[in-house]
C-alpha positions in Angstrom: -0.1 -0.1 0.2 0.9 3.2 -0.8 1.6 5.7 2.0 1.9 9.7 1.4 3.2 11.9 4.0 2.0 15.0 3.3 1.4 18.8 5.0 -1.5 21.0 3.4 -0.3 23.7 1.4 3.0 22.1 0.4 4.3 20.5 -2.9 3.0 17.6 -1.4 -0.8 18.3 -3.0 0.9 17.6 -6.4 1.4 13.9 -5.4 -1.9 13.7 -3.8 -3.8 15.0 -6.7 -1.8 12.7 -8.9 -2.9 9.8 -6.4 -6.3 10.4 -6.9 -5.9 11.1 -10.9 -4.1 7.4 -11.1 -6.7 6.2 -8.9 -4.5 4.4 -6.5 -5.2 3.0 -3.3 -3.0 5.1 -0.6 -3.1 6.2 3.1 -2.2 9.7 3.9 -0.4 10.7 6.9 -1.8 14.3 7.4 1.2 16.3 8.9 1.2 19.9 10.3 3.3 22.1 8.0 5.2 23.2 11.0 8.9 22.5 12.2 7.7 20.6 15.3 6.3 17.8 12.9 8.6 18.1 10.0 11.9 18.6 12.1 10.8 15.7 14.5 13.2 12.5 14.6 10.3 10.3 13.1 9.7 12.3 10.1 14.0 12.9 9.8 14.0 9.2 9.4 11.6 9.8 6.3 13.5 12.4 4.9 16.8 14.0 6.5 15.9 17.6 5.9 12.1 17.3 7.2 10.6 18.0 4.2 7.6 16.9 2.5 6.3 15.0 0.0 7.5 11.4 1.0 6.2 8.5 -0.4 6.7 5.1 1.0 6.1 2.2 -1.2 6.6 -1.0 0.7 10.4 -1.1 1.3 11.0 2.0 -1.1 10.6 5.5 0.1 11.5 8.3 -2.0 10.9 11.9 -1.7 11.2 15.1 -3.7 7.5 16.0 -5.9 9.4 15.5 -9.2 10.9 12.3 -8.4 7.8 10.9 -7.0 5.7 12.0 -10.0 7.8 10.0 -12.2 8.0 7.1 -9.9 4.4 6.9 -9.7 3.8 7.2 -13.6 6.3 4.4 -14.1 5.7 2.1 -11.3 2.1 2.6 -11.2 0.3 3.2 -14.4 0.0 2.6 -17.8 2.2 5.7 -18.7 -1.3 7.9 -18.6 -0.4 11.2 -18.3 3.0 11.1 -19.6 3.4 12.1 -23.2 5.9 10.6 -25.0 9.4 12.3 -25.6 8.4 12.7 -29.1 5.2 14.8 -28.2 5.3 18.5 -28.6 3.4 18.2 -24.9 6.6 16.5 -23.5 8.5 19.8 -22.6 5.3 21.1 -20.9 4.9 18.1 -19.1 8.4 18.3 -17.6 
């Protein structure tokens, strides 16, 4: 099961949107966008700089929204939402 560590009003919203758009089941760990939560020892074990989003996929933990988008599309979709590199829409996608 995918688990998204998320704080409102952050770039984690991009990942929440993508999970919904792809129709993927996930668990949401909503965190306060505050140093008390983000800089906690528990969260720093997920992300050394204490940032969100962080995505857990079994034994895989990945962070940074752009990397998570690429990971989800490559591992958990049939190529939906990603134009081919030869498409004129590819630069906009990036």
